[in-house]
N, C-alpha and C positions, 0 to 999 in steps of 0.2 A: 486850862488845859493847853498843852503846847503842842503845836503838830511840825514834828520837824519832818521833813523830809529832802531829799537829792535825789537829780538826773546825771545819767553818766552814759557814756561810749566807755565800750572796753578796749585792748589791746586785740583781744585776742580773734580770732575768727568767727565768723557767726555760722555757731551751734555746733561749734569744737567743742572734743573736752574742755576743752580750759575752762570757756564759758561758764560748760555747765557745772562746771567742779566752782565755781567764782559765785554763781545763783546760789547753787546750793551751803557755799557757806559762810555767805551774805545773809543769810535766812538762818542760819544759824543764832545771828542777831535776839531773834524772838524770847529767848529764852534768859534774856541778861532779865532781870526785877525790873517791875516796872514800867519797863517797852507793855504797853495795849494796844489796837490797831494798829498790825503789824504786818503790812505788805509785798511784795515785793510786784514792780508792773514793767510790762515789754510797752513801752513808746511808739503809737502807730500812725501819726502824727509827721505827715510827709516835711509837717514844716519847722521841724526840726530834727539840728544834728543829734540829738541822743537817745541811745533805741537803749534806755530798759530807766525805770524808777523807781524808789523804795519809800517807804512814805510811813508813821508809823508813832503814836501819838503819850506824852507824858502827862498825869497830873498836873503838874504843876515844875516851876525851876530849878527846886531842890533835888526834884525825882530823874530830870534829864543833868539835873550835874553829876549824876550820878553813872546814868548813863554811860553819859562821855567819859568818866575815870574807871567803866570798868572793866578789871584783864585784861574781859575778852575783847568785848570792844574795840582799847588800845590797840591790843593785841591784829584783831584785821585788819586795824586802817593801816598801824602798819607794816603789818606780814602781808596782809595782800590789797589793801585800799587803796597806796599809794606804788605799790610799784605794778598793779593789773588795768588802771582807769589813766584815758587817756587823757578826758576833760570832763568835767562836772559841774554841776549849782546848785550850790546847796539853801534850802529856804527856809527859813521855821517863823511858822504864822500862831499866831493868839485870834484869837472869835473878838470879835466886833464890839460889841455890849449892846 
């Protein structure tokens, strides 16, 4: 299992229609085959500059690769993520034995 996570800050004003539209578009990625346990999260700690997170799981590396190269994911990254995300950190985890 691979858990893919990203924390991010948007260029949009908090609570704006543009912010809500981006988060709704992000949530559509859960329909890509192989995506499991998909969540969009609001970050609440004052210790972090990031305001949102996204988390999902994949059965294995091949399934994760399929997601990364899926046309819907590629289009979202190019059309929404790159122009609208101000900063982010991405981390992928696998369970320890």
